[in-house]
MIGU-210499 format. One record per residue (C-alpha): residue number from 0; y, x, z; residue in three letters. Coordinates in steps of 0.25 Angstrom, whole numbers, plus 5000, padded with zeros to 4 digits. Layout:
% MIGU-210499
+-----+------+------+------+---------+
: num :    v :    u :    w : residuo :
+-----+------+------+------+---------+
: NUM :    Y :    X :    Z :     ALA :
...
+-----+------+------+------+---------+
***
This chain:
% MIGU-210499
+-----+------+------+------+---------+
: num :    v :    u :    w : residuo :
+-----+------+------+------+---------+
:   0 : 5001 : 5001 : 4999 :     MET :
:   1 : 5014 : 5004 : 4997 :     SER :
:   2 : 5027 : 5001 : 4996 :     THR :
:   3 : 5036 : 4993 : 4987 :     PHE :
:   4 : 5046 : 5004 : 4988 :     LYS :
:   5 : 5034 : 5014 : 4985 :     GLU :
:   6 : 5026 : 5006 : 4973 :     VAL :
:   7 : 5041 : 5006 : 4966 :     ILE :
:   8 : 5042 : 5020 : 4968 :     GLY :
:   9 : 5029 : 5023 : 4964 :     ALA :
:  10 : 5030 : 5015 : 4951 :     LEU :
:  11 : 5044 : 5021 : 4947 :     ASN :
:  12 : 5039 : 5036 : 4949 :     GLU :
:  13 : 5026 : 5033 : 4939 :     ILE :
:  14 : 5037 : 5026 : 4928 :     THR :
:  15 : 5050 : 5032 : 4931 :     PRO :
:  16 : 5058 : 5019 : 4925 :     LEU :
:  17 : 5069 : 5028 : 4920 :     GLU :
:  18 : 5059 : 5029 : 4908 :     LEU :
:  19 : 5057 : 5015 : 4906 :     ALA :
:  20 : 5066 : 5010 : 4893 :     GLY :
:  21 : 5080 : 5004 : 4895 :     SER :
:  22 : 5076 : 4990 : 4889 :     TRP :
:  23 : 5064 : 4989 : 4898 :     ASP :
:  24 : 5062 : 4983 : 4913 :     ASN :
:  25 : 5055 : 4993 : 4922 :     VAL :
:  26 : 5054 : 4993 : 4937 :     GLY :
:  27 : 5052 : 4984 : 4947 :     LEU :
:  28 : 5054 : 4969 : 4940 :     LEU :
:  29 : 5051 : 4960 : 4952 :     VAL :
:  30 : 5054 : 4963 : 4967 :     GLU :
:  31 : 5051 : 4953 : 4976 :     PRO :
:  32 : 5060 : 4952 : 4989 :     SER :
:  33 : 5051 : 4959 : 4998 :     ASN :
:  34 : 5046 : 4971 : 4990 :     ALA :
:  35 : 5052 : 4982 : 4997 :     ASN :
:  36 : 5043 : 4976 : 5009 :     SER :
:  37 : 5031 : 4975 : 5000 :     LEU :
:  38 : 5018 : 4982 : 5002 :     LYS :
:  39 : 5012 : 4985 : 4988 :     ILE :
:  40 : 4997 : 4987 : 4988 :     ASP :
:  41 : 4992 : 4982 : 4976 :     ARG :
:  42 : 5000 : 4984 : 4962 :     ILE :
:  43 : 4996 : 4975 : 4951 :     PHE :
:  44 : 4998 : 4982 : 4937 :     LEU :
:  45 : 4999 : 4975 : 4924 :     THR :
:  46 : 5004 : 4978 : 4910 :     ASN :
:  47 : 5010 : 4964 : 4908 :     ASP :
:  48 : 5014 : 4954 : 4918 :     LEU :
:  49 : 5010 : 4940 : 4916 :     THR :
:  50 : 5009 : 4928 : 4925 :     GLU :
:  51 : 4994 : 4928 : 4923 :     ASN :
:  52 : 4995 : 4944 : 4928 :     VAL :
:  53 : 5005 : 4941 : 4939 :     LEU :
:  54 : 4995 : 4930 : 4945 :     ASP :
:  55 : 4983 : 4942 : 4943 :     GLU :
:  56 : 4993 : 4951 : 4952 :     ALA :
:  57 : 4997 : 4940 : 4961 :     ILE :
:  58 : 4980 : 4937 : 4964 :     GLU :
:  59 : 4979 : 4952 : 4965 :     GLN :
:  60 : 4988 : 4952 : 4976 :     ARG :
:  61 : 4997 : 4963 : 4969 :     ALA :
:  62 : 5008 : 4966 : 4978 :     SER :
:  63 : 5016 : 4973 : 4966 :     MET :
:  64 : 5014 : 4971 : 4949 :     ILE :
:  65 : 5017 : 4982 : 4941 :     VAL :
:  66 : 5018 : 4976 : 4927 :     SER :
:  67 : 5020 : 4986 : 4915 :     TYR :
:  68 : 5028 : 4976 : 4906 :     HIS :
:  69 : 5040 : 4972 : 4913 :     PRO :
:  70 : 5037 : 4954 : 4916 :     PRO :
:  71 : 5052 : 4953 : 4917 :     LEU :
:  72 : 5061 : 4960 : 4904 :     PHE :
:  73 : 5071 : 4950 : 4901 :     ALA :
:  74 : 5083 : 4947 : 4909 :     GLN :
:  75 : 5083 : 4932 : 4914 :     PHE :
:  76 : 5092 : 4924 : 4924 :     LYS :
:  77 : 5083 : 4915 : 4930 :     ARG :
:  78 : 5069 : 4914 : 4934 :     LEU :
:  79 : 5062 : 4901 : 4929 :     THR :
:  80 : 5047 : 4898 : 4927 :     SER :
:  81 : 5050 : 4895 : 4912 :     LYS :
:  82 : 5048 : 4911 : 4909 :     VAL :
:  83 : 5036 : 4919 : 4911 :     THR :
:  84 : 5043 : 4932 : 4916 :     ALA :
:  85 : 5050 : 4925 : 4926 :     GLN :
:  86 : 5038 : 4917 : 4930 :     ARG :
:  87 : 5033 : 4931 : 4934 :     ILE :
:  88 : 5043 : 4936 : 4940 :     ALA :
:  89 : 5046 : 4924 : 4949 :     VAL :
:  90 : 5030 : 4925 : 4952 :     LYS :
:  91 : 5030 : 4940 : 4956 :     ALA :
:  92 : 5043 : 4938 : 4965 :     ILE :
:  93 : 5035 : 4925 : 4971 :     GLU :
:  94 : 5023 : 4934 : 4976 :     ASN :
:  95 : 5032 : 4947 : 4978 :     HIS :
:  96 : 5024 : 4955 : 4968 :     LEU :
:  97 : 5035 : 4967 : 4962 :     PRO :
:  98 : 5035 : 4969 : 4949 :     VAL :
:  99 : 5035 : 4982 : 4943 :     TYR :
: 100 : 5037 : 4986 : 4928 :     SER :
: 101 : 5035 : 5002 : 4921 :     PRO :
: 102 : 5035 : 4997 : 4906 :     HIS :
: 103 : 5042 : 5008 : 4897 :     SER :
: 104 : 5043 : 5018 : 4910 :     ALA :
: 105 : 5028 : 5019 : 4911 :     LEU :
: 106 : 5027 : 5020 : 4895 :     ASP :
: 107 : 5037 : 5031 : 4896 :     ALA :
: 108 : 5030 : 5041 : 4908 :     ILE :
: 109 : 5021 : 5052 : 4906 :     ASN :
: 110 : 5006 : 5047 : 4909 :     GLY :
: 111 : 5012 : 5032 : 4905 :     GLY :
: 112 : 5006 : 5023 : 4894 :     ILE :
: 113 : 5010 : 5030 : 4882 :     ASN :
: 114 : 5005 : 5043 : 4887 :     ASP :
: 115 : 4992 : 5035 : 4891 :     TRP :
: 116 : 4991 : 5032 : 4876 :     THR :
: 117 : 4994 : 5045 : 4872 :     ALA :
: 118 : 4984 : 5051 : 4880 :     ASP :
: 119 : 4973 : 5042 : 4876 :     ALA :
: 120 : 4976 : 5045 : 4860 :     LEU :
: 121 : 4977 : 5061 : 4865 :     LYS :
: 122 : 4961 : 5059 : 4868 :     SER :
: 123 : 4958 : 5059 : 4852 :     ILE :
: 124 : 4962 : 5073 : 4850 :     ALA :
: 125 : 4951 : 5078 : 4856 :     SER :
: 126 : 4955 : 5091 : 4859 :     GLY :
: 127 : 4964 : 5094 : 4849 :     LYS :
: 128 : 4978 : 5090 : 4856 :     GLY :
: 129 : 4988 : 5079 : 4855 :     ALA :
: 130 : 5002 : 5077 : 4863 :     SER :
: 131 : 5011 : 5066 : 4866 :     ALA :
: 132 : 5025 : 5064 : 4870 :     ARG :
: 133 : 5036 : 5053 : 4872 :     PRO :
: 134 : 5042 : 5047 : 4859 :     ILE :
: 135 : 5054 : 5044 : 4866 :     GLN :
: 136 : 5055 : 5053 : 4877 :     ALA :
: 137 : 5062 : 5047 : 4889 :     SER :
: 138 : 5074 : 5051 : 4898 :     MET :
: 139 : 5072 : 5053 : 4913 :     MET :
: 140 : 5075 : 5060 : 4926 :     SER :
: 141 : 5066 : 5073 : 4927 :     THR :
: 142 : 5067 : 5072 : 4942 :     ASN :
: 143 : 5072 : 5061 : 4950 :     LYS :
: 144 : 5079 : 5071 : 4959 :     GLN :
: 145 : 5087 : 5077 : 4948 :     PHE :
: 146 : 5097 : 5065 : 4945 :     THR :
: 147 : 5108 : 5074 : 4941 :     HIS :
: 148 : 5111 : 5085 : 4932 :     LYS :
: 149 : 5122 : 5096 : 4931 :     VAL :
: 150 : 5126 : 5104 : 4919 :     GLU :
: 151 : 5131 : 5117 : 4921 :     ILE :
: 152 : 5138 : 5125 : 4910 :     LEU :
: 153 : 5137 : 5139 : 4916 :     LEU :
: 154 : 5144 : 5153 : 4911 :     ASN :
: 155 : 5131 : 5160 : 4909 :     SER :
: 156 : 5138 : 5174 : 4914 :     ASN :
: 157 : 5140 : 5169 : 4927 :     ASP :
: 158 : 5129 : 5156 : 4933 :     SER :
: 159 : 5117 : 5163 : 4941 :     THR :
: 160 : 5124 : 5162 : 4953 :     GLN :
: 161 : 5128 : 5146 : 4949 :     LEU :
: 162 : 5111 : 5146 : 4946 :     GLN :
: 163 : 5106 : 5153 : 4956 :     ASN :
: 164 : 5114 : 5143 : 4967 :     GLU :
: 165 : 5109 : 5131 : 4959 :     LEU :
: 166 : 5096 : 5134 : 4960 :     ALA :
: 167 : 5096 : 5137 : 4975 :     ASN :
: 168 : 5097 : 5121 : 4976 :     LEU :
: 169 : 5086 : 5112 : 4979 :     ASP :
: 170 : 5081 : 5102 : 4969 :     ASN :
: 171 : 5088 : 5104 : 4958 :     ILE :
: 172 : 5083 : 5108 : 4943 :     ASN :
: 173 : 5091 : 5118 : 4935 :     ILE :
: 174 : 5091 : 5121 : 4919 :     ASN :
: 175 : 5095 : 5131 : 4913 :     THR :
: 176 : 5100 : 5129 : 4899 :     ILE :
: 177 : 5106 : 5143 : 4892 :     GLU :
: 178 : 5112 : 5144 : 4879 :     SER :
: 179 : 5121 : 5156 : 4872 :     LYS :
: 180 : 5133 : 5150 : 4876 :     GLN :
: 181 : 5130 : 5146 : 4889 :     SER :
: 182 : 5122 : 5142 : 4900 :     SER :
: 183 : 5120 : 5130 : 4907 :     LYS :
: 184 : 5113 : 5122 : 4920 :     LEU :
: 185 : 5106 : 5109 : 4921 :     GLU :
: 186 : 5105 : 5107 : 4936 :     VAL :
: 187 : 5095 : 5094 : 4939 :     GLN :
: 188 : 5099 : 5088 : 4953 :     CYS :
: 189 : 5101 : 5078 : 4962 :     SER :
: 190 : 5114 : 5070 : 4965 :     GLU :
: 191 : 5114 : 5076 : 4977 :     SER :
: 192 : 5113 : 5089 : 4972 :     LYS :
: 193 : 5125 : 5089 : 4963 :     ILE :
: 194 : 5136 : 5092 : 4974 :     SER :
: 195 : 5128 : 5106 : 4978 :     LEU :
: 196 : 5127 : 5108 : 4963 :     VAL :
: 197 : 5141 : 5105 : 4959 :     SER :
: 198 : 5145 : 5115 : 4972 :     GLN :
: 199 : 5138 : 5126 : 4966 :     LEU :
: 200 : 5143 : 5124 : 4952 :     ILE :
: 201 : 5158 : 5126 : 4958 :     GLU :
: 202 : 5154 : 5138 : 4967 :     LYS :
: 203 : 5152 : 5144 : 4954 :     ASN :
: 204 : 5160 : 5138 : 4944 :     ILE :
: 205 : 5163 : 5150 : 4936 :     LYS :
: 206 : 5150 : 5151 : 4931 :     SER :
: 207 : 5152 : 5137 : 4926 :     VAL :
: 208 : 5157 : 5133 : 4915 :     VAL :
: 209 : 5156 : 5118 : 4917 :     SER :
: 210 : 5146 : 5108 : 4924 :     TRP :
: 211 : 5143 : 5094 : 4923 :     SER :
: 212 : 5135 : 5084 : 4932 :     VAL :
: 213 : 5126 : 5073 : 4924 :     TYR :
: 214 : 5119 : 5060 : 4932 :     ASN :
: 215 : 5106 : 5054 : 4929 :     GLY :
: 216 : 5101 : 5063 : 4920 :     ILE :
: 217 : 5089 : 5060 : 4912 :     LYS :
: 218 : 5080 : 5071 : 4905 :     TYR :
: 219 : 5069 : 5070 : 4892 :     SER :
: 220 : 5055 : 5070 : 4895 :     SER :
: 221 : 5043 : 5075 : 4885 :     ASP :
: 222 : 5033 : 5067 : 4891 :     ASN :
: 223 : 5039 : 5055 : 4895 :     VAL :
: 224 : 5044 : 5043 : 4885 :     GLY :
: 225 : 5042 : 5031 : 4876 :     ILE :
: 226 : 5030 : 5031 : 4866 :     GLY :
: 227 : 5021 : 5042 : 4863 :     ARG :
: 228 : 5019 : 5052 : 4852 :     LEU :
: 229 : 5005 : 5057 : 4850 :     LEU :
: 230 : 5002 : 5068 : 4843 :     THR :
: 231 : 4988 : 5075 : 4839 :     PHE :
: 232 : 4986 : 5090 : 4836 :     ASN :
: 233 : 4977 : 5084 : 4826 :     GLU :
: 234 : 4975 : 5070 : 4819 :     GLY :
: 235 : 4966 : 5059 : 4824 :     VAL :
: 236 : 4961 : 5047 : 4816 :     SER :
: 237 : 4965 : 5033 : 4818 :     ILE :
: 238 : 4952 : 5031 : 4823 :     GLU :
: 239 : 4953 : 5038 : 4837 :     GLN :
: 240 : 4966 : 5033 : 4837 :     VAL :
: 241 : 4963 : 5017 : 4837 :     ILE :
: 242 : 4950 : 5020 : 4846 :     GLU :
: 243 : 4958 : 5027 : 4857 :     THR :
: 244 : 4966 : 5017 : 4857 :     VAL :
: 245 : 4959 : 5007 : 4858 :     LYS :
: 246 : 4951 : 5014 : 4870 :     LYS :
: 247 : 4964 : 5013 : 4878 :     LEU :
: 248 : 4969 : 5001 : 4876 :     PHE :
: 249 : 4956 : 4993 : 4877 :     GLY :
: 250 : 4958 : 4986 : 4865 :     LEU :
: 251 : 4947 : 4983 : 4854 :     GLN :
: 252 : 4956 : 4981 : 4843 :     TYR :
: 253 : 4971 : 4987 : 4840 :     ILE :
: 254 : 4980 : 4985 : 4828 :     ARG :
: 255 : 4980 : 4997 : 4818 :     LEU :
: 256 : 4990 : 4999 : 4807 :     GLY :
: 257 : 4987 : 5010 : 4797 :     ARG :
: 258 : 4993 : 5019 : 4788 :     PRO :
: 259 : 4997 : 5012 : 4774 :     GLN :
: 260 : 4988 : 5015 : 4764 :     GLY :
: 261 : 4976 : 5014 : 4777 :     GLY :
: 262 : 4973 : 5028 : 4775 :     LYS :
: 263 : 4969 : 5035 : 4787 :     ASP :
: 264 : 4975 : 5048 : 4792 :     ARG :
: 265 : 4974 : 5057 : 4806 :     PRO :
: 266 : 4984 : 5053 : 4816 :     ILE :
: 267 : 4992 : 5065 : 4825 :     LYS :
: 268 : 5004 : 5057 : 4831 :     THR :
: 269 : 5003 : 5044 : 4839 :     VAL :
: 270 : 5016 : 5038 : 4842 :     ALA :
: 271 : 5012 : 5027 : 4853 :     MET :
: 272 : 5021 : 5017 : 4862 :     CYS :
: 273 : 5014 : 5007 : 4872 :     ALA :
: 274 : 5018 : 4992 : 4869 :     GLY :
: 275 : 5028 : 4991 : 4858 :     SER :
: 276 : 5031 : 5004 : 4853 :     GLY :
: 277 : 5039 : 5001 : 4840 :     ALA :
: 278 : 5051 : 5007 : 4845 :     SER :
: 279 : 5045 : 5019 : 4851 :     VAL :
: 280 : 5035 : 5023 : 4841 :     ILE :
: 281 : 5038 : 5019 : 4826 :     LEU :
: 282 : 5049 : 5029 : 4824 :     ASN :
: 283 : 5039 : 5042 : 4827 :     THR :
: 284 : 5033 : 5048 : 4817 :     PRO :
: 285 : 5018 : 5046 : 4821 :     ALA :
: 286 : 5005 : 5044 : 4814 :     ASP :
: 287 : 5001 : 5032 : 4822 :     LEU :
: 288 : 5010 : 5022 : 4832 :     TYR :
: 289 : 5002 : 5018 : 4843 :     LEU :
: 290 : 5011 : 5003 : 4851 :     THR :
: 291 : 5007 : 4991 : 4855 :     GLY :
: 292 : 5015 : 4983 : 4846 :     GLU :
: 293 : 5022 : 4984 : 4833 :     LEU :
: 294 : 5028 : 4975 : 4823 :     SER :
: 295 : 5022 : 4971 : 4809 :     HIS :
: 296 : 5033 : 4979 : 4802 :     HIS :
: 297 : 5032 : 4991 : 4812 :     GLU :
: 298 : 5019 : 4993 : 4807 :     ILE :
: 299 : 5020 : 4991 : 4793 :     LEU :
: 300 : 5030 : 5001 : 4793 :     GLU :
: 301 : 5022 : 5011 : 4803 :     ALA :
: 302 : 5009 : 5009 : 4793 :     CYS :
: 303 : 5017 : 5010 : 4780 :     SER :
: 304 : 5022 : 5024 : 4786 :     LYS :
: 305 : 5009 : 5029 : 4787 :     GLY :
: 306 : 5007 : 5027 : 4802 :     ASN :
: 307 : 4995 : 5021 : 4809 :     TYR :
: 308 : 5000 : 5009 : 4820 :     VAL :
: 309 : 4991 : 5004 : 4831 :     ILE :
: 310 : 4995 : 4992 : 4838 :     VAL :
: 311 : 4987 : 4987 : 4851 :     CYS :
: 312 : 4996 : 4975 : 4856 :     ASP :
: 313 : 5007 : 4978 : 4865 :     HIS :
: 314 : 5002 : 4978 : 4880 :     SER :
: 315 : 4988 : 4985 : 4875 :     ASN :
: 316 : 4994 : 4999 : 4874 :     THR :
: 317 : 4998 : 4996 : 4889 :     GLU :
: 318 : 4990 : 4989 : 4898 :     ARG :
: 319 : 4978 : 5000 : 4898 :     GLY :
: 320 : 4988 : 5011 : 4905 :     TYR :
: 321 : 4989 : 5001 : 4917 :     LEU :
: 322 : 4978 : 5009 : 4923 :     SER :
: 323 : 4983 : 5021 : 4920 :     THR :
: 324 : 4997 : 5015 : 4926 :     TYR :
: 325 : 4989 : 5011 : 4938 :     LYS :
: 326 : 4984 : 5026 : 4942 :     SER :
: 327 : 4997 : 5031 : 4942 :     LEU :
: 328 : 5003 : 5021 : 4951 :     ILE :
: 329 : 4991 : 5024 : 4960 :     GLN :
: 330 : 4993 : 5038 : 4961 :     SER :
: 331 : 5007 : 5035 : 4967 :     LYS :
: 332 : 5003 : 5023 : 4975 :     LEU :
: 333 : 4988 : 5025 : 4981 :     ALA :
: 334 : 4989 : 5013 : 4992 :     ASN :
: 335 : 4992 : 5003 : 4981 :     VAL :
: 336 : 4981 : 4995 : 4972 :     GLU :
: 337 : 4986 : 4995 : 4959 :     ILE :
: 338 : 4977 : 4984 : 4950 :     ILE :
: 339 : 4979 : 4981 : 4937 :     ILE :
: 340 : 4980 : 4966 : 4930 :     SER :
: 341 : 4967 : 4961 : 4924 :     LYS :
: 342 : 4974 : 4950 : 4917 :     ARG :
: 343 : 4984 : 4958 : 4910 :     ASP :
: 344 : 4982 : 4958 : 4895 :     ALA :
: 345 : 4989 : 4959 : 4882 :     ASP :
: 346 : 4993 : 4945 : 4878 :     PRO :
: 347 : 4987 : 4948 : 4864 :     LEU :
: 348 : 4971 : 4949 : 4860 :     VAL :
: 349 : 4966 : 4951 : 4848 :     VAL :
: 350 : 4955 : 4938 : 4846 :     VAL :
+-----+------+------+------+---------+
***
């Protein structure tokens, strides 16, 4: 059992919400009035929080729900029984059930949904090697304690003392950037350290050409971001990819678009994005596009350019990751039971 605050802290640590898309609605979405006094002993995981799934969570005596997709998205001015999302919110509140959603932040993290898919496809390489990178790198704080950056342009002939004195400060990070024309220091620190850094700069002002303080600095990450571009060192067959995708997503059938003309060719690059990935993957050159859904004309366009397309329906590309997400949460909250919905399913079936 853990406190509500401990659970929220753990969830935010796993999926920093700053990684979510600006369009998204993530984090704590439903907070009952007694939330701060709640003791969480059972977390209920689902991909989609439908009314049927909410009933299951209540029957399972869950004390909190984590839904990958946010059940609340559109703004509203009233809570009525006419709208499904509003009925879900009201019923969750009535049953004192907090609801949390990681959504696109869980897509972006290192080891998140898109890495889960990429790692499965890497197994096809059979020792020949494959690598994956984000299609759109995310900007994030490198360290939560480093909320500010001080840039110091130096007189390179007379800066040793300042650099040494800065290096003696605790809990800061210093990067030195050298060029033919100048030498620059980037000091990453907390807001509380700004005063000390400023004092040292003023003390050694003769060695300083100029300096500036920046707040809330974020940095690009090589392994965190939206979508993944997988590159095989040697080409693999479309049959190998199909078999792996079916196994990973637990599907008997998938939908495949072949290159115009129907001639098979080796696949060296795969652009992938869980869910609805058109805006992420289609502007990235690749032999194969893998996602949950694309429009008819997007598929035609990709195939006409000689590419393969695999679509599996939206949530089928996401739901299988819940067992991995469960393990991530369990590693942070060992005293909390975590269960995965048995009723949660994609609304579309092949008949």
